[in-house]
C-alpha positions, 0 to 999 in steps of 0.5 A: 500499500502507497503512503496516504493511499487508503490510510493517512500516514502518521510520522512522529518527528524529534529535533531537540535544538534551533539548527534541527528545528530548522532542518526539520521544518525542511523535511515536513515541508518535503514530506507534505510535498511528497504526500499531502496527506500526511500527518506530522506531529512531535517534538521540534520548535516553531519553525517545525510547527509552522511548516505543518507539524503538530507540536507536542513540546517546544524542545528545540527552544530548550536545547542545551549542551555541555555535560554540566549544562545537561546534568541541571535540566535532566529532571525536565528532560527525564519527564519529557522522554517518559511522556514521549515513550507513553504517548508513542505506545498509544499512538504508534505512528508509521514511523519515527524520525530522529533529528541530531540531538543523539543524547536524548534520541539514541535512548529514544530509539532504543524504546521505539525499537521494542515497540516495532516502529520503523526508525529513521535517523537524519543528521546522525550523530558525529561518530567521527568526533566523539562517542565512536562506539555509538554507530554500532548502537545506531546499527542495531536500532535505526531502519535508515541513516540519512546523512548530510556530510559527504564522508559520513555515508561510508562510515555507517555502510562499513558497518552495517547501517542503511545509509544514504547522503541526502545532501546538506540542507543548508543547500536548499535554504541558502538557494532559496533565499531571496536577498533584500540588501538590508545589510549591503550599505557600508561596512557590516560586521556580524556577531553570531554568538549562537541561539542559546542563552548559554552560548550567548552569555559566554560569547558576546561580550567577547565578540563586542570587545573585539568589535570595540577594537574594529570600530577604532579602525572602522568608525563607520562599521555597523555591527549586527547581531541575528536573534531567534526571538524576543527573549534571546534579542533582549538578552543580546541588548542587555549585554551589548549595553552602551555599544552600537549594536543592531539586532535583527530577529530571524535575519541571520541570511539577510545579515550574511548577504551584506556582511564583510566579516563575521565572528561566529559561535562554532556550529550550523552558523559557521557553514552558513557563513561559508555558503554566502562567502563571508570571511569569519573566525570561529569561537567557542566557550562551555563550562570548564568541566564541560571542556576538559571531559570534551578533551578526553573524549573528542578527538578531531582536530578542528571543531568548525564544520568549515574545517572538518569538511575542508580537512585543514584549518580554513577558518581560525578557531578561538576556543575555551582559553584562547577566546580572548579579544586581544588575540582575535583582534588583528585576525579579524582586521587582516579578514576585513581588509583586502588582501592576500589572508582574505582572498584565500579564505574566499577561495577556500570557502568556495571549495567547501561549497563545491564539495558539498555537491547539489541541493534536494537534501529535504526532497531526498530524506523526505522521499527516504522516509516515505519508502521506509514507511511504505516497507513497513507496511509491507511487512505488516 
């Protein structure tokens, strides 16, 4: 039986942070284009809800990372986990789609597997960076793995996981962006400290300190921070104080379209900046206990997605104790000015963009999900 032929196809999706909400929204839209009768429900955020998913809980806005931070929110996450398991046991959707966020989702997958519900994992754990043993857990639990980095497909297939590289969803999102030119006038510098409260608290003050140094060289410069919502905007304004920092809710791509240079928190935004061809520096800080535990567990040379894809240090990284304004300012000034450093980075960012291949990730992923549903119906 084809999905939606006689019975309505019901798909439960779960995303646990802002980037997952963004990619999940594109997947929901892709599913609804492929099968207009499909019913999407689950955990995610406002973007997934806007795309047509029945949102049970805004998990994306609660997105937390770091060992210390997870411990602080354990009670809430445990209650949500148990509530979700009970809901799935009663509702029994045709498929469960887990989007990134492995700490929560791999535990959920163990319970879903016992229910006999097919599991698709979209945007898998970075097993090439840390907790490499997770790949064997995935092999036991997941019916279909959908990855968005080219080199990941072989890693999963080598251990027997049914895995497909679908492309990176950011390619489609950037291609669909319609520029307004709002930030193309003058010298625009972007400060992107991330979407989480804890990221903004740890990173933005240092970014502003660097911005003050840039302003001494370029008094005419505009400094802009995109924010996910009013709450984060209020936090940004409070930290900025009397510094003339502009804020822009939900306008990250408009900023990247016009920015000359950006300071970016490690994460999805680094790849977004690369796709727009914006020279940048990468910055990150976590709680010191989280940092030292990560040092013991994470075994990669670079943390920025751009550098990982390039296989070398294309973009300077300022991590933890090295994330100081005195170290970042001269690098920032060199990348703002026309010269060899800026030209080289622009060439390297273009190469990263080319390495990602063609778009269509969400459509490919939606087709793969519906194929899993169909196979599950056939087995039933």
